[in-house]
Structures are given as structure tokens and as C-alpha cells.
C-alpha positions as CSV (number, residue, x, y, z in Angstrom):
1,X,67.9,-60.5,22.5
2,X,66.7,-58.4,19.5
3,X,67.1,-55.0,19.2
4,X,64.7,-52.5,20.4
5,X,62.7,-50.9,17.4
6,X,63.2,-47.3,17.8
7,X,61.5,-44.4,15.7
8,X,63.7,-41.3,14.2
9,X,61.4,-38.1,14.3
10,X,58.6,-38.0,11.5
11,X,58.0,-41.6,11.7
12,X,54.3,-42.6,13.1
13,X,55.5,-44.6,16.1
14,X,52.5,-45.9,18.4
15,X,48.7,-46.3,18.7
16,X,45.7,-46.2,21.4
17,X,42.0,-46.0,21.4
18,X,39.5,-44.7,24.4
19,X,37.2,-47.0,25.1
20,X,34.3,-46.6,27.5
21,X,34.3,-49.9,28.6
22,X,37.6,-51.3,29.1
23,X,37.3,-54.5,30.1
24,X,34.9,-55.6,27.2
25,X,37.8,-53.6,24.9
26,X,40.1,-56.0,26.7
27,X,37.9,-59.2,25.9
28,X,37.3,-58.0,22.0
29,X,41.1,-57.5,21.1
30,X,42.4,-60.4,23.3
31,X,40.0,-62.5,21.2
32,X,41.0,-61.0,18.1
33,X,44.6,-60.8,18.0
34,X,45.6,-62.7,20.9
35,X,46.8,-59.6,22.7
36,X,47.6,-59.4,26.5
37,X,47.5,-56.3,28.5
38,X,50.1,-54.5,31.3
39,X,48.9,-51.6,33.1
40,X,50.9,-48.7,32.7
41,X,48.9,-46.1,34.2
42,X,51.0,-43.6,35.8
43,X,48.4,-42.9,38.8
44,X,46.0,-44.5,40.3
45,X,43.3,-42.2,39.0
46,X,39.9,-42.6,37.2
47,X,41.4,-43.8,34.4
48,X,43.8,-46.5,33.5
49,X,46.3,-46.8,30.4
50,X,46.9,-50.5,29.1
51,X,49.8,-51.1,26.9
52,X,48.5,-54.5,24.8
53,X,51.6,-57.0,23.8
54,X,51.5,-59.6,21.5
55,X,54.1,-62.3,22.5
56,X,55.2,-59.9,25.1
57,X,56.2,-57.3,23.0
58,X,54.3,-53.6,23.2
59,X,51.7,-53.0,20.2
60,X,48.7,-50.5,21.0
61,X,47.6,-48.9,24.0
62,X,43.7,-49.1,25.5
63,X,42.3,-46.2,27.9
64,X,39.6,-46.0,29.7
65,X,37.6,-45.7,32.9
66,X,38.8,-47.8,36.2
67,X,35.4,-49.0,37.1
68,X,32.2,-49.8,35.3
69,X,30.4,-46.8,37.1
70,X,32.5,-44.5,35.9
71,X,32.5,-45.7,32.3
72,X,28.6,-45.5,32.2
73,X,28.9,-41.6,33.7
74,X,31.4,-40.7,31.1
75,X,30.2,-42.8,28.0
76,X,29.2,-40.1,25.0
77,X,27.2,-40.9,21.9
78,X,30.7,-40.2,20.2
79,X,32.2,-43.3,18.8
80,X,35.9,-44.4,19.8
81,X,38.6,-43.6,17.5
82,X,42.3,-44.8,17.2
83,X,44.8,-42.5,17.7
84,X,48.0,-42.3,16.0
85,X,51.2,-40.8,17.3
86,X,54.0,-39.3,15.4
87,X,57.4,-40.0,17.0
88,X,59.6,-36.5,17.8
89,X,62.8,-36.2,19.5
90,X,61.4,-32.3,21.3
91,X,57.7,-32.4,21.5
92,X,57.7,-28.7,22.7
93,X,60.0,-27.8,19.3
94,X,57.5,-29.8,17.1
95,X,54.6,-28.0,18.6
96,X,55.7,-24.7,17.8
97,X,56.4,-26.1,14.3
98,X,53.1,-27.3,13.8
99,X,51.0,-23.6,15.2
100,X,53.6,-22.1,12.4
101,X,52.6,-24.5,9.7
102,X,49.1,-23.7,10.3
103,X,47.9,-27.1,12.6
104,X,46.8,-26.6,16.2
105,X,48.0,-28.1,19.6
106,X,44.8,-29.1,21.4
107,X,46.8,-30.4,24.5
108,X,50.0,-30.7,26.0
109,X,53.2,-31.6,25.6
110,X,52.7,-33.2,28.5
111,X,54.5,-36.3,30.7
112,X,53.1,-39.9,30.5
113,X,54.6,-41.1,33.7
114,X,58.5,-42.0,32.4
115,X,57.1,-43.8,29.2
116,X,57.2,-40.4,27.6
117,X,55.8,-37.0,26.8
118,X,52.7,-36.8,24.0
119,X,50.8,-33.6,22.9
120,X,47.5,-34.1,21.2
121,X,47.3,-31.8,17.9
122,X,45.3,-31.3,14.7
123,X,46.4,-30.5,10.9
124,X,44.8,-27.4,8.9
125,X,42.2,-30.0,7.6
126,X,41.3,-30.3,11.4
127,X,42.9,-34.1,11.1
128,X,43.4,-35.2,14.6
129,X,47.1,-36.8,15.2
130,X,49.3,-36.8,18.5
131,X,53.1,-36.5,19.1
132,X,55.4,-38.9,21.0
133,X,58.5,-37.9,22.2
134,X,59.8,-41.5,24.1
135,X,61.1,-42.0,27.3
136,X,61.4,-45.4,28.2
137,X,58.8,-46.7,26.0
138,X,60.5,-46.2,22.1
139,X,56.9,-47.2,20.3
140,X,55.2,-50.6,19.1
141,X,57.9,-53.4,19.0
142,X,55.8,-55.6,17.2
143,X,54.5,-54.5,13.8
144,X,53.7,-55.6,10.6
145,X,52.8,-59.2,11.8
146,X,49.8,-60.9,12.2
147,X,48.2,-59.3,15.3
148,X,50.1,-56.2,14.7
149,X,49.8,-52.4,13.6
150,X,50.7,-52.6,9.7
151,X,49.9,-48.8,9.1
152,X,48.1,-45.7,9.7
153,X,46.5,-43.9,6.5
154,X,45.7,-40.5,6.2
155,X,42.2,-39.6,4.8
156,X,42.3,-35.7,3.7
157,X,39.9,-33.5,2.1
158,X,42.6,-31.4,0.7
159,X,45.3,-33.5,-0.4
160,X,47.7,-30.7,-1.4
161,X,47.1,-28.8,1.9
162,X,48.0,-31.9,3.8
163,X,51.1,-33.0,2.0
164,X,52.4,-29.4,2.4
165,X,51.8,-29.5,5.9
166,X,53.2,-32.7,7.3
167,X,56.5,-32.0,4.7
168,X,56.9,-28.8,6.6
169,X,56.5,-30.4,9.9
170,X,57.7,-33.8,10.1
171,X,60.0,-33.8,6.2
172,X,57.6,-36.5,5.0
173,X,57.6,-37.6,0.9
174,X,54.2,-38.4,-0.9
175,X,55.1,-40.6,-3.7
176,X,52.5,-41.8,-6.4
177,X,53.2,-45.8,-6.9
178,X,50.2,-46.0,-9.3
179,X,48.0,-48.0,-7.2
180,X,48.0,-45.0,-4.8
181,X,49.9,-42.5,-2.5
182,X,52.8,-43.4,-0.6
183,X,53.5,-41.5,2.9
184,X,57.5,-41.9,3.4
185,X,60.0,-40.6,6.1
186,X,63.1,-40.7,3.8
187,X,65.9,-42.3,5.6
188,X,63.6,-44.8,8.0
189,X,64.4,-48.0,6.2
190,X,67.9,-47.5,6.6
191,X,67.7,-46.6,10.0
192,X,65.5,-50.1,10.5
193,X,68.5,-52.2,8.3
194,X,71.2,-50.2,10.8
195,X,69.2,-51.5,14.0
196,X,66.6,-53.6,14.7
197,X,65.8,-55.2,11.1
198,X,69.2,-55.9,9.1
199,X,67.3,-57.8,6.3
200,X,64.9,-55.3,5.3
201,X,65.9,-54.3,2.2
202,X,66.8,-57.7,1.1
203,X,63.5,-59.0,1.4
204,X,61.8,-56.2,-0.1
205,X,63.5,-56.8,-2.9
206,X,62.7,-60.1,-3.3
207,X,59.0,-59.5,-3.8
208,X,59.5,-56.1,-5.5
209,X,58.2,-53.5,-3.6
210,X,57.7,-49.9,-5.0
211,X,60.8,-47.9,-4.8
212,X,61.1,-46.3,-1.2
213,X,58.7,-48.7,0.2
214,X,61.5,-49.6,3.1
215,X,60.7,-45.6,3.9
216,X,57.0,-46.1,3.8
217,X,55.3,-44.8,7.4
218,X,51.5,-44.7,5.4
219,X,49.4,-43.9,2.4
220,X,47.5,-41.1,1.7
221,X,44.2,-41.0,0.5
222,X,41.1,-39.3,-0.5
223,X,38.2,-38.7,1.9
224,X,34.7,-39.3,0.3
225,X,32.4,-36.3,1.2
226,X,30.6,-38.3,3.5
227,X,33.3,-38.9,5.4
228,X,35.3,-36.8,7.9
229,X,38.9,-36.6,7.4
230,X,41.4,-38.6,9.6
231,X,43.8,-41.0,10.2
232,X,43.3,-44.7,9.9
233,X,44.5,-47.6,11.6
234,X,45.2,-51.5,9.9
235,X,46.5,-54.3,11.6
236,X,47.6,-57.5,10.1
237,X,46.7,-60.9,10.2
238,X,47.1,-64.1,8.8
239,X,43.4,-64.5,7.5
240,X,41.1,-61.8,6.5
241,X,38.3,-64.1,6.3
242,X,38.7,-65.8,9.7
243,X,39.5,-62.5,11.0
244,X,36.4,-61.3,10.2
245,X,34.1,-64.2,11.1
246,X,36.3,-64.0,14.8
247,X,35.1,-60.3,14.9
248,X,31.6,-60.9,14.2
249,X,31.8,-63.6,16.7
250,X,32.7,-61.2,19.6
251,X,30.3,-58.8,19.0
252,X,32.2,-56.3,16.1
253,X,31.4,-55.9,13.0
254,X,32.3,-56.4,9.2
255,X,31.3,-53.0,7.3
256,X,33.0,-54.5,3.9
257,X,35.8,-56.5,2.3
258,X,38.0,-56.1,-0.6
259,X,41.2,-57.2,-2.5
260,X,44.0,-55.6,-4.2
261,X,47.1,-56.6,-6.0
262,X,48.9,-56.6,-2.3
263,X,46.4,-57.1,0.0
264,X,43.2,-58.9,1.1
265,X,41.2,-56.1,3.7
266,X,38.4,-55.5,5.6
267,X,36.7,-52.6,7.6
268,X,35.7,-53.8,11.3
269,X,34.0,-52.4,13.7
270,X,34.5,-53.1,17.5
271,X,31.6,-53.2,20.0
272,X,32.1,-50.2,20.9
273,X,32.3,-48.2,17.5
274,X,35.8,-47.7,16.5
275,X,36.5,-48.4,12.9
276,X,40.0,-50.3,12.0
277,X,41.1,-52.3,8.9
278,X,42.7,-55.7,9.1
279,X,44.5,-57.1,6.2
280,X,46.2,-59.9,4.9
281,X,49.2,-59.6,2.9
282,X,49.1,-61.6,-0.7
283,X,52.0,-60.0,-2.7
284,X,51.4,-60.5,-6.6
285,X,53.6,-63.9,-7.4
């Protein structure tokens, strides 16, 4: 059995999304990515928490109301948003660091059953993110493969303030690699090589990725004047165009498409309004 993928403090470890119609959300993402779902609700109350799985491995979370009537009562005009969680060793300690660095803790830290502890936070620019102190669930076990989470990228209005905050709280480095600003948690690649991904350095050297890419946890982007600063989730897919077509057939929307030196991407919106990117890896030959 493969060793579980674990996440050192400061590495993005989990994603989830709240949806008013949980059954509809399951149908969409099952059809798009081939996910199955396991109920991880700590108690039987008005909401449920489902762990999405790819070939039996946790990839993401879906949460929402347990029945349609509750969904109708809880529906709002605000579109759902994919949330990004950062792994921490001690959520209480990191919550204090966030406050000292100019961020805010809006909720928690609080227990999520035996799975772990979490907190809902914002950085000084008001961008929401979450903390994850692992219990029985260390984080996503399928990543960087078709149907799984690839990266979460930070779209910031004040890039200098964002880099100062996240470097202070999580020890992140921000490297300009020509085509973008890479967010790194130094030492993460060596952690993967020593645990769940022993071939990572050789595999990445073979395709000549930028130096330090094994430590990469995302990218820093500039938020446009017409968009709110946010964390944005990207999923890996086999075929960008086939996935975009499938999203439309399942009731979603294709907002745009774009190619880079390394990827073919599409920005999608699910039927309930959550926006995300799908990315086909096409490294230069």
C-alpha cells in the first residue's frame, strides 16, 4: 500500500465547496471528474459533509444541506466558492500569528469530528482561506492527476502586502520564474521525496521544470480591477476541450479558454455558480 500523502505546516492540503443543492453538486462533479462520495458528517444535523474520492482516495469536500427543503431555505444570492485549506501543526498557534500579521480569524479553530481541526480566516486584503490541523484525515490523497486538485492560486490586489503576510505566517517564498510568480513552501519537495513521492525530483528534472518547482504550492496572480481578490482552485484533466464540453452537457458553463507554454486551460462555472479551472498538462517538447 502506498504511503499516505502528508502535508507539512504551510502547505495547501485540502479544498471544499458549499453548495445549496448537494445532490445536484454530486451529480455534476461525479460526471465531470469521476468522483464518488463518502459521508463524513460528524453529526446528523441540517448539513452534510461529503468527501469526494477518486479511485477510493480523498480529493475534495462537498458540503450542503441534507434535504431539498433546507437547501431552499438556505439558498442565497451569493455564489458558492471553492475554499483552500493550509496545513498547520497547531491551529491555535497559527491563528494567533494570523492576527499579529494583520489577518483575521472569522471562525474557530474548531473540531471537525476526528478528521481534524479547522479555522476560517482572511488575509489583510480580505481574501478568505482556511487552516487544517490534521487528525485522521491528513488532506487530499490524489493530486496532480486527471480528476484531482492541481493547485490553488492567490489572486491579490496588493501583491507586496500578500507576500509579506504569507511569508510571515507560513514561511512561503515567492519566485519570479518568467511566466509567473511561483509560491513555494521550502522543503516540501524533499518531504515528498522522503515519503509519498520518492521519484519527484527525477521526474521533474526530466521535463526541465523551473528550479524549486518541487516545493511549489501555487501561483501568485494580480486580481483584475473587476474581480475580488480570492484563492482560485485548478483541477488536472486529461483533455481540456473534452472536459469543457462535458461541463456544458452537465449544466455548467465555459467562461474562457487559454493556452500557456505548459498547459491548456479552461475557466468553468458549475451549475450552482462555483468557478474553477481545469488544466491539461502539455509541457514543452
